[in-house]
Backbone of each chain as ProteinMPNN parsed JSONL, in Angstrom:
{"seq_chain_A": "XXXXXXXXXXXXXXXXXXXXXXXXXXXXXXXXXXXXXXXXXXXXXXXXXXXXXXXXXXXXXXXXXXXXXXXXXXXXXXXXXXXXXXXXXXXXXXXXXXXXXXXXXXXXXXXXXXX", "coords_chain_A": {"N_chain_A": [[169.106, 135.097, 213.77], [166.747, 135.656, 211.142], [166.135, 134.015, 208.06], [165.468, 133.487, 204.59], [165.809, 131.268, 201.986], [165.774, 130.931, 198.583], [166.884, 128.938, 196.4], [166.711, 128.524, 193.694], [166.964, 130.538, 190.998], [165.837, 131.024, 188.49], [163.422, 129.159, 186.688], [162.579, 127.147, 183.973], [159.995, 125.693, 182.221], [158.05, 123.446, 180.2], [154.722, 123.775, 179.143], [152.306, 121.905, 180.982], [154.105, 120.374, 182.314], [155.206, 119.28, 185.575], [156.304, 121.283, 188.308], [158.548, 122.137, 190.9], [159.09, 124.474, 193.404], [161.642, 125.508, 195.467], [162.103, 126.195, 198.963], [163.916, 127.233, 201.682], [164.218, 127.848, 205.1], [165.428, 129.795, 207.896], [165.368, 130.034, 211.334], [165.381, 130.681, 214.842], [163.241, 130.781, 216.403], [160.469, 129.119, 217.896], [157.889, 129.356, 217.224], [156.519, 130.252, 214.257], [155.696, 131.567, 210.991], [154.91, 130.719, 207.686], [154.835, 131.685, 204.27], [153.652, 131.813, 200.875], [153.921, 133.855, 198.046], [152.776, 135.222, 194.946], [154.003, 136.904, 192.091], [152.893, 138.064, 189.288], [153.635, 138.972, 185.817], [152.345, 141.423, 185.598], [152.842, 142.7, 187.955], [151.65, 142.929, 190.536], [151.451, 141.731, 193.944], [150.495, 138.673, 195.143], [148.923, 136.836, 197.618], [149.319, 133.383, 198.324], [149.441, 131.019, 200.026], [149.585, 130.042, 203.491], [151.385, 128.803, 206.362], [151.528, 127.544, 209.679], [154.056, 127.066, 212.165], [153.491, 124.94, 213.796], [151.877, 123.303, 212.408], [152.151, 120.857, 210.392], [150.798, 119.753, 208.358], [150.415, 118.896, 205.039], [149.275, 120.47, 202.005], [146.884, 120.493, 199.386], [145.723, 122.321, 196.698], [143.805, 122.478, 194.162], [145.766, 122.7, 191.353], [147.953, 123.305, 192.787], [150.289, 122.482, 195.34], [151.664, 122.078, 198.64], [154.568, 121.404, 200.529], [155.524, 121.052, 203.66], [158.2, 120.746, 205.783], [159.488, 120.475, 208.815], [161.756, 119.236, 209.774], [163.698, 119.558, 207.876], [163.604, 122.204, 207.517], [162.092, 123.272, 205.394], [159.846, 124.509, 202.898], [158.275, 123.746, 200.432], [156.915, 124.276, 197.14], [154.685, 123.08, 194.802], [153.671, 123.005, 191.454], [151.35, 121.436, 189.566], [150.964, 120.1, 186.318], [151.655, 122.489, 184.78], [150.776, 125.788, 183.585], [150.748, 128.382, 181.082], [149.874, 130.713, 182.284], [150.857, 130.482, 184.801], [153.316, 131.564, 184.829], [155.479, 133.603, 186.502], [156.957, 135.461, 189.243], [157.792, 133.82, 192.166], [157.507, 134.088, 195.606], [158.799, 133.064, 198.676], [158.133, 133.421, 202.126], [158.834, 134.417, 205.523], [157.625, 134.806, 208.806], [158.255, 135.823, 212.089], [157.419, 136.107, 215.579], [159.014, 137.862, 216.963], [161.335, 140.573, 217.28], [159.912, 142.525, 216.038], [157.933, 141.541, 214.364], [158.474, 141.123, 211.654], [157.99, 140.412, 208.208], [159.866, 138.428, 206.283], [161.273, 138.119, 203.131], [162.183, 135.677, 200.655], [164.519, 135.624, 197.886], [163.093, 135.159, 195.642], [161.777, 133.142, 192.956], [161.892, 132.95, 189.57], [159.542, 131.827, 187.38], [159.193, 130.428, 184.256], [156.821, 129.428, 181.996], [156.488, 127.701, 179.153], [154.605, 127.584, 176.148]], "CA_chain_A": [[168.563, 135.904, 212.685], [165.86, 134.922, 210.254], [166.565, 134.042, 206.661], [164.736, 132.644, 203.649], [166.635, 131.006, 200.806], [165.187, 130.303, 197.405], [168.119, 128.712, 195.643], [166.428, 128.544, 192.245], [166.73, 131.902, 190.551], [164.889, 130.921, 187.376], [163.073, 127.813, 186.222], [161.831, 127.175, 182.722], [159.354, 124.414, 181.941], [157.083, 123.436, 179.107], [153.357, 123.615, 179.646], [151.849, 120.594, 181.438], [155.092, 119.76, 183.205], [155.127, 119.618, 187.0], [157.491, 122.031, 188.732], [158.639, 122.373, 192.347], [159.884, 125.623, 193.818], [162.199, 125.193, 196.775], [162.247, 127.268, 199.95], [164.533, 126.811, 202.94], [164.176, 128.99, 206.009], [166.222, 129.709, 209.116], [164.922, 130.81, 212.481], [165.512, 129.996, 216.123], [161.946, 130.822, 217.061], [159.713, 127.869, 217.799], [156.632, 129.716, 216.571], [156.767, 131.084, 213.078], [154.683, 131.431, 209.947], [155.49, 130.671, 206.341], [153.904, 132.138, 203.241], [154.049, 131.921, 199.479], [153.272, 134.915, 197.282], [153.022, 135.186, 193.506], [154.053, 138.201, 191.435], [152.828, 137.883, 187.836], [154.286, 140.057, 185.058], [151.66, 142.699, 185.814], [153.539, 143.359, 189.058], [151.054, 142.892, 191.876], [151.862, 140.624, 194.814], [149.276, 137.956, 195.508], [149.111, 135.797, 198.629], [148.875, 132.064, 197.897], [149.197, 130.084, 201.112], [150.337, 130.236, 204.73], [151.531, 127.646, 207.234], [152.067, 127.79, 211.01], [155.141, 126.14, 212.486], [152.979, 123.781, 214.511], [150.952, 122.621, 211.522], [152.937, 120.317, 209.284], [149.939, 119.105, 207.375], [150.602, 119.406, 203.693], [148.002, 120.901, 201.444], [146.702, 120.516, 197.934], [144.632, 123.191, 196.287], [143.785, 122.433, 192.701], [147.049, 122.269, 190.779], [149.011, 123.716, 193.703], [150.456, 121.733, 196.587], [152.758, 122.585, 199.454], [155.191, 120.388, 201.357], [156.201, 121.711, 204.78], [158.955, 119.781, 206.572], [160.277, 121.166, 209.835], [163.035, 118.546, 209.971], [164.662, 120.087, 206.905], [163.323, 123.65, 207.413], [161.73, 123.544, 204.006], [158.431, 124.754, 202.612], [158.334, 123.721, 198.976], [155.659, 124.561, 196.443], [154.643, 122.342, 193.531], [152.582, 123.26, 190.512], [151.124, 120.266, 188.714], [150.427, 120.433, 184.987], [151.82, 123.942, 184.701], [150.146, 126.506, 182.483], [151.445, 129.635, 180.763], [149.456, 131.739, 183.255], [151.624, 130.322, 186.035], [154.567, 132.312, 184.69], [155.498, 134.661, 187.509], [157.992, 135.302, 190.267], [157.187, 133.274, 193.366], [158.274, 134.432, 196.804], [158.572, 132.407, 199.955], [158.335, 134.434, 203.17], [158.848, 133.934, 206.91], [157.36, 135.797, 209.847], [158.358, 135.379, 213.476], [156.794, 137.072, 216.482], [160.017, 138.624, 217.701], [162.054, 141.502, 216.407], [159.039, 143.456, 215.353], [156.952, 140.883, 213.494], [158.799, 141.364, 210.264], [157.86, 139.351, 207.216], [161.101, 138.425, 205.505], [161.064, 137.436, 201.865], [163.287, 135.131, 199.879], [164.878, 136.424, 196.704], [162.141, 134.879, 194.574], [162.095, 132.237, 191.849], [161.141, 133.335, 188.365], [159.091, 130.641, 186.644], [158.731, 130.612, 182.874], [156.115, 128.275, 181.458], [156.404, 127.899, 177.699], [153.522, 126.844, 175.489]], "C_chain_A": [[167.706, 135.025, 211.78], [166.328, 135.077, 208.811], [165.71, 133.106, 205.832], [165.59, 132.502, 202.395], [165.819, 130.306, 199.728], [166.339, 130.13, 196.415], [167.914, 128.789, 194.133], [166.104, 129.973, 191.827], [165.675, 131.912, 189.448], [164.656, 129.457, 187.036], [162.258, 127.974, 184.952], [161.275, 125.782, 182.454], [158.447, 124.571, 180.731], [155.713, 123.166, 179.711], [153.049, 122.141, 179.897], [152.9, 119.848, 182.259], [154.788, 120.135, 184.649], [156.419, 120.349, 187.375], [157.419, 122.276, 190.236], [159.577, 123.527, 192.618], [160.345, 125.389, 195.255], [162.286, 126.429, 197.664], [162.838, 126.656, 201.217], [164.601, 128.022, 203.849], [165.055, 128.725, 207.233], [165.59, 130.596, 210.167], [165.158, 129.995, 213.732], [164.205, 130.034, 216.901], [161.232, 129.493, 216.887], [158.34, 128.108, 217.174], [156.938, 130.646, 215.41], [155.719, 130.746, 212.014], [155.361, 131.545, 208.584], [154.419, 131.008, 205.315], [154.518, 131.94, 201.857], [153.218, 133.03, 198.834], [153.663, 134.759, 195.809], [153.045, 136.61, 192.964], [154.067, 137.973, 189.922], [153.488, 139.063, 187.122], [153.615, 141.419, 185.24], [152.151, 143.411, 187.069], [152.918, 143.28, 190.436], [151.534, 141.666, 192.642], [150.617, 139.974, 195.385], [149.621, 136.853, 196.506], [148.567, 134.476, 198.109], [148.513, 131.161, 199.071], [150.029, 130.467, 202.329], [150.379, 128.919, 205.508], [152.069, 128.108, 208.571], [153.111, 126.733, 211.309], [154.649, 124.874, 213.168], [151.982, 122.982, 213.672], [151.708, 122.112, 210.311], [152.09, 119.615, 208.246], [150.17, 119.723, 206.011], [149.251, 119.66, 203.033], [148.031, 120.828, 199.937], [145.518, 121.417, 197.646], [144.639, 123.253, 194.772], [145.106, 121.904, 192.163], [148.226, 122.596, 191.695], [149.081, 122.76, 194.896], [151.699, 122.242, 197.299], [153.244, 121.485, 200.367], [156.021, 121.089, 202.429], [156.889, 120.641, 205.609], [159.854, 120.531, 207.552], [161.664, 120.543, 209.983], [164.115, 119.077, 209.037], [164.481, 121.588, 206.697], [162.975, 124.032, 205.974], [160.218, 123.687, 203.847], [158.326, 124.884, 201.101], [156.95, 123.785, 198.353], [155.707, 123.864, 195.083], [153.431, 122.754, 192.718], [152.506, 122.044, 189.595], [150.518, 120.731, 187.393], [150.469, 121.943, 184.759], [151.164, 124.528, 183.446], [150.903, 127.813, 182.257], [151.11, 130.717, 181.784], [150.17, 131.599, 184.598], [152.954, 131.063, 185.978], [154.529, 133.533, 185.598], [156.765, 134.505, 188.342], [157.283, 134.858, 191.539], [158.114, 133.537, 194.55], [157.833, 133.581, 197.982], [158.894, 133.428, 201.038], [158.18, 133.805, 204.546], [158.499, 135.074, 207.849], [157.544, 135.137, 211.204], [157.812, 136.475, 214.367], [157.79, 137.76, 217.392], [160.714, 139.554, 216.73], [161.148, 142.366, 215.581], [158.104, 142.849, 214.337], [157.222, 141.167, 212.022], [158.462, 140.154, 209.414], [159.057, 139.476, 206.293], [160.901, 137.567, 204.264], [162.343, 136.803, 201.338], [163.486, 135.968, 198.63], [163.945, 136.176, 195.526], [162.688, 133.895, 193.548], [161.231, 132.635, 190.666], [160.822, 132.074, 187.587], [158.601, 131.055, 185.263], [158.044, 129.325, 182.441], [155.885, 128.537, 179.974], [155.301, 127.025, 177.108], [154.072, 125.751, 174.582]], "O_chain_A": [[167.916, 133.817, 211.673], [166.84, 136.121, 208.406], [165.278, 132.057, 206.31], [166.036, 133.493, 201.818], [165.254, 129.234, 199.944], [166.71, 131.058, 195.696], [168.848, 129.086, 193.389], [165.098, 130.543, 192.248], [164.739, 132.712, 189.475], [165.569, 128.633, 187.091], [161.368, 128.82, 184.865], [162.02, 124.802, 182.462], [158.126, 125.681, 180.306], [155.582, 122.415, 180.677], [153.465, 121.259, 179.146], [152.608, 118.799, 182.834], [154.188, 121.176, 184.917], [157.486, 120.067, 186.83], [156.356, 122.586, 190.774], [160.708, 123.56, 192.132], [159.538, 125.109, 196.142], [162.509, 127.545, 197.194], [162.313, 125.678, 201.75], [164.997, 129.105, 203.417], [165.376, 127.58, 207.554], [165.31, 131.768, 209.918], [165.139, 128.765, 213.695], [164.079, 129.389, 217.942], [161.372, 128.827, 215.862], [157.709, 127.184, 216.662], [157.547, 131.702, 215.585], [154.97, 129.777, 212.131], [156.26, 132.361, 208.377], [153.249, 130.661, 205.476], [155.738, 131.905, 201.697], [152.008, 133.136, 199.037], [154.728, 134.237, 195.479], [152.205, 137.431, 193.333], [155.122, 137.72, 189.339], [153.858, 140.046, 187.764], [154.255, 142.455, 185.056], [151.902, 144.605, 187.234], [153.602, 143.542, 191.426], [151.97, 140.682, 192.045], [149.793, 140.627, 196.024], [150.508, 136.037, 196.258], [147.486, 134.435, 197.523], [147.417, 130.603, 199.116], [151.055, 131.137, 202.206], [149.528, 128.046, 205.336], [152.957, 128.959, 208.623], [153.056, 125.628, 210.769], [155.32, 123.843, 213.121], [151.319, 122.081, 214.186], [151.888, 122.83, 209.328], [152.617, 118.953, 207.351], [150.121, 120.943, 205.857], [148.224, 119.129, 203.455], [149.055, 121.068, 199.298], [144.457, 121.299, 198.258], [145.408, 124.009, 194.178], [145.513, 120.788, 192.485], [149.362, 122.213, 191.415], [148.056, 122.293, 195.393], [152.639, 122.751, 196.688], [152.449, 120.722, 200.916], [157.081, 121.647, 202.145], [156.231, 119.719, 206.092], [160.85, 121.14, 207.162], [162.633, 121.24, 210.283], [165.301, 119.049, 209.366], [165.111, 122.181, 205.822], [163.507, 124.997, 205.425], [159.432, 123.07, 204.565], [158.291, 125.989, 200.56], [155.952, 123.398, 198.963], [156.653, 124.039, 194.316], [152.315, 122.84, 193.231], [153.481, 121.68, 188.937], [149.677, 121.63, 187.356], [149.434, 122.582, 184.57], [151.022, 123.869, 182.415], [151.614, 128.287, 183.142], [151.959, 131.543, 182.116], [150.097, 132.496, 185.438], [153.644, 131.172, 186.992], [153.652, 134.388, 185.474], [157.534, 133.558, 188.174], [156.284, 135.457, 191.94], [159.312, 133.256, 194.512], [156.641, 133.41, 198.239], [159.826, 134.217, 200.887], [157.49, 132.799, 204.715], [159.015, 136.183, 207.708], [157.054, 134.034, 211.443], [157.746, 137.636, 213.965], [157.432, 138.195, 218.486], [160.687, 139.348, 215.517], [161.551, 142.887, 214.541], [157.531, 143.571, 213.521], [156.3, 141.419, 211.247], [158.626, 139.012, 209.844], [159.24, 140.486, 205.615], [160.422, 136.436, 204.342], [163.44, 137.32, 201.544], [162.725, 136.895, 198.353], [163.996, 136.894, 194.527], [163.893, 133.825, 193.307], [160.003, 132.653, 190.749], [161.722, 131.34, 187.181], [157.725, 131.908, 185.119], [158.637, 128.249, 182.515], [155.18, 129.472, 179.594], [155.099, 125.883, 177.52], [153.303, 125.029, 173.948]]}, "seq_chain_B": "XXXXXXXXXXXXXXXXXXXXXXXXXXXXXXXXXXXXXXXXXXXXXXXXXXXXXXXXXXXXXXXXXXXXXXXXXXXXXXXXXXXXXXXXXXXXXXXXXXXXXXXXXXXXXXXXXX", "coords_chain_B": {"N_chain_B": [[136.064, 147.119, 194.742], [139.115, 148.566, 195.583], [141.43, 147.14, 197.803], [143.936, 147.809, 199.014], [145.32, 150.725, 198.157], [147.566, 152.576, 196.2], [149.069, 155.656, 195.363], [151.163, 157.769, 193.39], [150.962, 155.506, 190.523], [153.121, 155.454, 188.823], [156.171, 157.228, 189.039], [158.254, 159.637, 188.03], [161.167, 161.397, 188.396], [163.628, 163.952, 189.113], [166.982, 163.802, 190.363], [167.533, 164.928, 193.673], [165.085, 166.063, 194.08], [162.003, 166.229, 196.068], [159.58, 163.862, 196.966], [156.325, 162.31, 197.347], [154.548, 159.332, 198.246], [151.372, 157.947, 198.371], [149.265, 155.931, 200.447], [146.457, 153.926, 201.042], [144.223, 151.908, 202.9], [141.284, 149.938, 202.89], [140.5, 147.877, 204.453], [140.191, 147.733, 207.109], [142.365, 147.073, 208.624], [144.935, 146.945, 211.182], [147.644, 147.256, 210.907], [150.214, 148.566, 208.885], [152.53, 148.714, 206.132], [155.636, 149.553, 204.496], [157.343, 148.389, 201.724], [160.306, 147.865, 199.806], [161.113, 147.096, 196.515], [163.755, 146.044, 194.68], [165.662, 146.249, 191.589], [166.348, 143.67, 191.108], [164.274, 142.275, 192.024], [164.213, 141.844, 194.709], [162.617, 141.934, 197.821], [162.302, 144.146, 200.447], [161.64, 145.019, 203.768], [160.748, 148.269, 204.886], [159.405, 150.047, 206.673], [157.052, 149.726, 209.394], [153.836, 150.26, 210.671], [151.667, 150.254, 213.428], [148.448, 150.823, 214.236], [148.872, 153.625, 213.839], [151.285, 153.916, 215.084], [154.808, 153.824, 214.992], [156.437, 150.841, 214.38], [158.357, 149.188, 213.161], [161.439, 150.144, 211.945], [163.541, 149.899, 209.623], [167.006, 149.803, 208.538], [166.95, 152.398, 207.066], [167.684, 155.226, 205.062], [167.485, 158.492, 206.579], [166.264, 160.213, 204.893], [163.957, 159.169, 204.085], [160.712, 159.367, 205.147], [158.089, 158.13, 206.862], [154.55, 158.627, 207.283], [151.704, 158.389, 209.259], [148.607, 159.323, 209.331], [146.212, 158.263, 210.196], [144.94, 154.982, 210.989], [144.283, 153.871, 208.6], [145.796, 154.947, 206.647], [149.034, 155.287, 205.246], [151.632, 157.115, 204.426], [154.481, 157.866, 202.361], [157.242, 159.838, 202.41], [159.867, 161.175, 200.55], [162.916, 162.715, 200.7], [165.309, 164.707, 198.896], [165.959, 163.051, 196.586], [167.757, 160.235, 195.29], [169.685, 158.484, 192.766], [169.826, 155.79, 193.435], [167.47, 155.35, 194.729], [165.611, 154.56, 192.973], [163.154, 152.253, 192.31], [160.567, 149.794, 192.949], [157.973, 150.584, 195.048], [156.125, 149.134, 197.559], [153.124, 149.265, 199.281], [151.573, 147.744, 202.089], [149.184, 145.886, 204.063], [148.01, 144.393, 207.128], [145.901, 142.466, 209.343], [146.866, 142.468, 211.999], [149.946, 142.707, 213.879], [151.429, 140.342, 214.215], [151.253, 136.758, 214.025], [149.523, 134.605, 211.687], [148.51, 136.111, 209.672], [148.265, 137.062, 206.337], [150.055, 139.396, 204.235], [148.497, 142.102, 202.624], [148.886, 143.508, 199.616], [149.39, 146.669, 197.967], [149.321, 147.847, 194.527], [151.781, 148.78, 193.903], [154.28, 151.339, 193.431], [156.125, 152.626, 190.918], [159.116, 154.067, 191.074], [161.219, 156.244, 189.437], [164.299, 157.673, 189.305], [166.039, 160.212, 187.807]], "CA_chain_B": [[136.751, 148.133, 195.547], [140.517, 148.251, 195.829], [141.653, 146.971, 199.222], [145.084, 148.641, 199.334], [145.563, 151.529, 196.962], [148.724, 153.472, 196.253], [149.194, 156.643, 194.288], [150.831, 157.404, 192.006], [151.438, 154.212, 190.057], [154.45, 155.728, 188.294], [156.708, 158.506, 189.494], [159.547, 159.917, 187.404], [161.603, 162.673, 188.935], [165.066, 164.164, 189.026], [167.767, 163.765, 191.601], [167.458, 166.101, 194.527], [163.687, 166.444, 194.358], [161.263, 165.595, 197.159], [158.326, 163.305, 196.461], [155.533, 161.518, 198.286], [153.686, 158.261, 197.764], [150.276, 157.795, 199.322], [148.702, 154.591, 200.558], [145.234, 153.836, 201.832], [143.603, 150.581, 202.901], [139.897, 149.952, 203.367], [140.251, 146.551, 205.003], [140.059, 147.821, 208.562], [143.562, 146.505, 209.243], [145.626, 147.795, 212.146], [149.071, 147.364, 210.621], [150.578, 148.906, 207.511], [153.956, 148.541, 205.867], [156.251, 149.912, 203.219], [158.405, 147.51, 201.245], [161.011, 148.312, 198.606], [161.541, 146.007, 195.634], [164.795, 146.566, 193.795], [165.638, 145.793, 190.188], [166.505, 142.211, 191.09], [163.031, 141.75, 192.589], [164.333, 141.574, 196.131], [161.67, 142.696, 198.634], [162.848, 144.42, 201.774], [160.775, 145.885, 204.553], [161.301, 149.56, 205.265], [158.715, 150.544, 207.861], [155.781, 149.139, 209.768], [153.066, 151.034, 211.639], [150.512, 149.583, 214.004], [147.567, 151.853, 214.798], [149.546, 154.922, 213.701], [152.533, 153.956, 215.843], [155.921, 153.197, 214.283], [156.855, 149.589, 215.006], [159.596, 148.748, 212.531], [162.155, 151.142, 211.148], [164.761, 149.235, 209.199], [168.113, 150.723, 208.283], [166.569, 153.194, 205.903], [168.175, 156.601, 205.225], [166.447, 159.358, 207.157], [165.582, 160.968, 203.823], [162.649, 158.535, 203.966], [159.929, 159.611, 206.356], [156.697, 157.683, 206.763], [153.592, 159.344, 208.131], [150.426, 157.68, 209.343], [147.636, 160.211, 209.967], [145.251, 157.376, 210.85], [145.393, 153.609, 210.741], [143.96, 153.482, 207.233], [146.702, 155.623, 205.72], [150.468, 155.331, 205.527], [152.281, 157.791, 203.315], [155.946, 157.821, 202.377], [157.845, 161.028, 201.834], [161.293, 160.976, 200.299], [163.635, 163.966, 200.437], [166.609, 164.676, 198.197], [165.998, 161.753, 195.903], [169.014, 159.789, 194.688], [169.505, 157.476, 191.72], [169.635, 154.492, 194.068], [166.105, 155.217, 195.254], [164.776, 153.99, 191.922], [162.676, 150.932, 192.728], [159.114, 149.736, 193.109], [157.626, 150.67, 196.465], [154.833, 148.505, 197.829], [152.438, 149.419, 200.549], [150.842, 146.53, 202.448], [148.514, 145.939, 205.357], [147.602, 143.122, 207.711], [144.999, 142.72, 210.463], [147.657, 142.754, 213.177], [151.382, 142.658, 213.653], [152.005, 139.003, 214.166], [150.346, 135.709, 213.621], [149.614, 134.071, 210.337], [147.769, 136.936, 208.715], [149.103, 137.429, 205.194], [150.104, 140.793, 203.841], [147.707, 142.509, 201.46], [149.72, 144.517, 198.973], [148.947, 147.553, 196.904], [149.87, 147.482, 193.225], [153.145, 149.263, 193.764], [154.613, 152.615, 192.794], [157.454, 152.525, 190.304], [159.826, 155.341, 191.176], [162.421, 156.347, 188.608], [165.031, 158.906, 189.575], [166.984, 160.451, 186.694]], "C_chain_B": [[138.182, 147.681, 195.833], [140.782, 148.206, 197.32], [142.798, 147.865, 199.717], [145.429, 149.421, 198.069], [146.714, 152.485, 197.195], [148.649, 154.441, 195.091], [150.48, 157.44, 194.468], [151.324, 155.998, 191.663], [152.858, 154.335, 189.495], [154.876, 157.114, 188.758], [158.094, 158.666, 188.887], [159.973, 161.301, 187.844], [163.121, 162.775, 188.842], [165.721, 164.081, 190.396], [167.614, 165.066, 192.367], [166.047, 166.547, 194.854], [163.136, 165.713, 195.577], [159.944, 165.087, 196.593], [157.622, 162.505, 197.544], [154.741, 160.453, 197.561], [152.619, 158.055, 198.831], [149.741, 156.372, 199.303], [147.492, 154.619, 201.482], [144.712, 152.41, 201.775], [142.206, 150.681, 203.514], [139.5, 148.606, 203.949], [140.028, 146.571, 206.516], [141.254, 147.234, 209.307], [144.231, 147.502, 210.183], [147.066, 148.106, 211.737], [149.307, 147.634, 209.147], [152.086, 148.923, 207.363], [154.346, 149.253, 204.57], [157.375, 148.924, 202.936], [159.02, 148.13, 199.998], [161.428, 147.085, 197.808], [162.54, 146.551, 194.628], [164.723, 145.914, 192.41], [165.809, 144.283, 190.068], [165.324, 141.512, 191.755], [163.116, 141.456, 194.08], [163.432, 142.506, 196.924], [162.226, 142.895, 200.027], [161.926, 145.36, 202.52], [161.499, 147.182, 204.904], [160.71, 150.0, 206.611], [157.459, 149.711, 208.117], [155.134, 150.028, 210.823], [151.915, 150.173, 212.132], [149.666, 150.637, 214.7], [148.267, 153.208, 214.908], [150.873, 155.002, 214.442], [153.627, 153.198, 215.093], [156.41, 151.978, 215.05], [158.213, 149.138, 214.471], [160.166, 149.903, 211.729], [163.49, 150.508, 210.786], [165.838, 150.271, 208.9], [167.87, 151.47, 206.984], [167.123, 154.601, 206.102], [167.085, 157.518, 205.753], [165.869, 160.336, 206.146], [164.176, 160.402, 203.61], [161.884, 158.768, 205.255], [158.492, 159.167, 206.128], [155.824, 158.542, 207.671], [152.266, 158.615, 208.078], [149.424, 158.572, 210.062], [146.514, 159.455, 210.679], [145.579, 155.966, 210.417], [145.071, 153.121, 209.338], [144.924, 154.073, 206.207], [148.154, 155.534, 206.197], [151.157, 155.895, 204.298], [153.79, 157.743, 203.484], [156.475, 159.055, 201.679], [159.349, 160.798, 201.698], [161.927, 162.318, 199.93], [164.897, 163.71, 199.637], [166.834, 163.354, 197.484], [167.337, 161.487, 195.229], [168.714, 158.705, 193.651], [169.179, 156.109, 192.31], [168.26, 154.29, 194.679], [165.16, 154.644, 194.209], [164.428, 152.547, 192.267], [161.159, 150.941, 192.618], [158.832, 149.7, 194.604], [156.22, 150.116, 196.645], [154.358, 148.869, 199.224], [151.695, 148.118, 200.827], [150.153, 146.745, 203.786], [148.234, 144.525, 205.83], [146.741, 143.422, 208.931], [145.735, 143.097, 211.746], [149.118, 142.577, 212.859], [151.892, 141.242, 213.413], [151.027, 137.996, 213.628], [150.488, 135.339, 212.17], [148.829, 134.886, 209.331], [148.67, 137.323, 207.56], [149.082, 138.936, 204.973], [149.221, 140.995, 202.611], [148.435, 143.69, 200.833], [148.931, 145.43, 198.046], [149.639, 147.141, 195.614], [151.258, 148.038, 192.952], [153.235, 150.622, 193.099], [156.015, 152.49, 192.237], [158.078, 153.907, 190.281], [161.092, 155.284, 190.327], [163.056, 157.695, 188.855], [166.091, 159.088, 188.49], [167.99, 161.554, 187.035]], "O_chain_B": [[138.417, 146.554, 196.269], [140.403, 149.13, 198.04], [142.654, 148.583, 200.706], [145.785, 148.84, 197.043], [146.821, 153.118, 198.245], [148.225, 154.093, 193.989], [150.85, 157.756, 195.599], [152.035, 155.381, 192.456], [153.687, 153.441, 189.669], [154.068, 158.038, 188.857], [159.006, 157.903, 189.206], [159.228, 162.268, 187.685], [163.804, 161.8, 188.529], [165.083, 164.268, 191.433], [167.573, 166.152, 191.789], [165.831, 167.315, 195.791], [163.705, 164.73, 196.053], [159.272, 165.787, 195.836], [158.233, 162.08, 198.524], [154.317, 160.635, 196.42], [152.912, 157.997, 200.025], [149.762, 155.698, 198.273], [147.502, 155.243, 202.543], [144.753, 151.773, 200.722], [141.975, 151.389, 204.495], [138.326, 148.234, 203.945], [139.715, 145.546, 207.121], [141.156, 146.933, 210.497], [144.12, 148.717, 210.019], [147.637, 149.106, 212.172], [148.69, 147.019, 208.277], [152.822, 149.119, 208.33], [153.522, 149.512, 203.693], [158.231, 148.661, 203.78], [158.349, 148.826, 199.236], [162.019, 146.151, 198.349], [162.208, 147.418, 193.82], [163.821, 145.128, 192.124], [165.458, 143.69, 189.048], [165.367, 140.31, 192.017], [162.191, 140.881, 194.653], [163.468, 143.722, 196.734], [162.58, 141.933, 200.708], [161.482, 146.372, 201.978], [162.699, 147.189, 205.179], [161.441, 150.287, 207.559], [156.891, 149.094, 207.216], [155.797, 150.491, 211.751], [151.275, 149.459, 211.36], [150.121, 151.274, 215.65], [148.245, 153.845, 215.961], [151.522, 156.048, 214.431], [153.412, 152.083, 214.619], [156.755, 152.071, 216.228], [159.1, 148.757, 215.234], [159.47, 150.549, 210.945], [164.45, 150.576, 211.554], [165.599, 151.474, 209.002], [168.497, 151.209, 205.957], [167.042, 155.129, 207.211], [165.91, 157.355, 205.425], [165.066, 161.197, 206.507], [163.313, 161.061, 203.031], [162.353, 158.409, 206.335], [157.769, 159.743, 205.315], [156.279, 159.098, 208.671], [151.767, 158.269, 207.007], [149.392, 158.58, 211.293], [145.94, 159.95, 211.649], [146.43, 155.777, 209.548], [145.542, 152.059, 208.931], [144.865, 153.728, 205.027], [148.452, 155.684, 207.382], [151.252, 155.235, 203.262], [154.307, 157.601, 204.592], [156.193, 159.29, 200.504], [160.005, 160.295, 202.611], [161.519, 162.967, 198.967], [165.478, 162.626, 199.697], [167.795, 162.636, 197.762], [167.965, 162.389, 194.674], [167.645, 158.096, 193.654], [168.366, 155.363, 191.766], [167.921, 153.185, 195.1], [164.027, 154.282, 194.529], [165.315, 151.722, 192.488], [160.548, 151.944, 192.25], [159.389, 148.878, 195.332], [155.267, 150.548, 195.996], [155.101, 148.787, 200.202], [151.234, 147.459, 199.895], [150.489, 147.658, 204.539], [148.222, 143.581, 205.04], [146.834, 144.51, 209.499], [145.271, 143.956, 212.496], [149.491, 142.327, 211.712], [152.69, 140.997, 212.509], [150.104, 138.323, 212.882], [151.454, 135.715, 211.506], [148.517, 134.397, 208.245], [149.751, 137.866, 207.788], [148.203, 139.645, 205.464], [149.202, 140.176, 201.691], [148.578, 144.744, 201.454], [147.946, 145.024, 197.428], [150.442, 146.208, 195.599], [151.838, 147.793, 191.894], [152.374, 151.003, 192.306], [156.975, 152.276, 192.977], [157.627, 154.799, 189.563], [161.924, 154.39, 190.483], [162.434, 158.736, 188.642], [166.937, 158.218, 188.286], [168.85, 161.88, 186.216]]}, "name": "protein", "num_of_chains": 2, "seq": "XXXXXXXXXXXXXXXXXXXXXXXXXXXXXXXXXXXXXXXXXXXXXXXXXXXXXXXXXXXXXXXXXXXXXXXXXXXXXXXXXXXXXXXXXXXXXXXXXXXXXXXXXXXXXXXXXXXXXXXXXXXXXXXXXXXXXXXXXXXXXXXXXXXXXXXXXXXXXXXXXXXXXXXXXXXXXXXXXXXXXXXXXXXXXXXXXXXXXXXXXXXXXXXXXXXXXXXXXXXXXXXXXXXXX"}
């Protein structure tokens, strides 16, 4: 069975601090895809990044960076120099190509960035 | 232009009523989904359609009936609404079923059953 665990329910930081959101996934499939989505207070769900299981290259995009490690089944997300606008719920998600191509979401981590 | 649009944005109704939520995507995607987000923000897939064909039907009460008249539309009809149906319902689409294509979500429909 597939599972995504985001152990951090809520994180509170002060603006300009760096913050890392943890994601641990479980699957027996050798091919799978990982995603991060952001849900700001306005409620929409916004795609941030994706990773294939065969691509462990980490990525930096502006203040965002992602650390994918198959050895620990983790796909962590770091925001550098956080800003108030980063306040949102962040979801990690997993898709495998069996069982109907479901995208399974973690429970989300609510990030509060205080000015 | 809105890529995935859902109507209505808010829906307040009483127990026992029947209601529908409509979803349309103009991205040319083949696959559409309904997700339910509960009060704790947990997102759970309900249904998935690929080219009008039902692909995923999670353990959802049969009071929920999706309908896809064409691949650009996926509507959700709910019969005999219950208090526990109160949630935000998100429609989403993707180019295909699998692979690394991300989901494109609508803005959600907040359903409140009183």
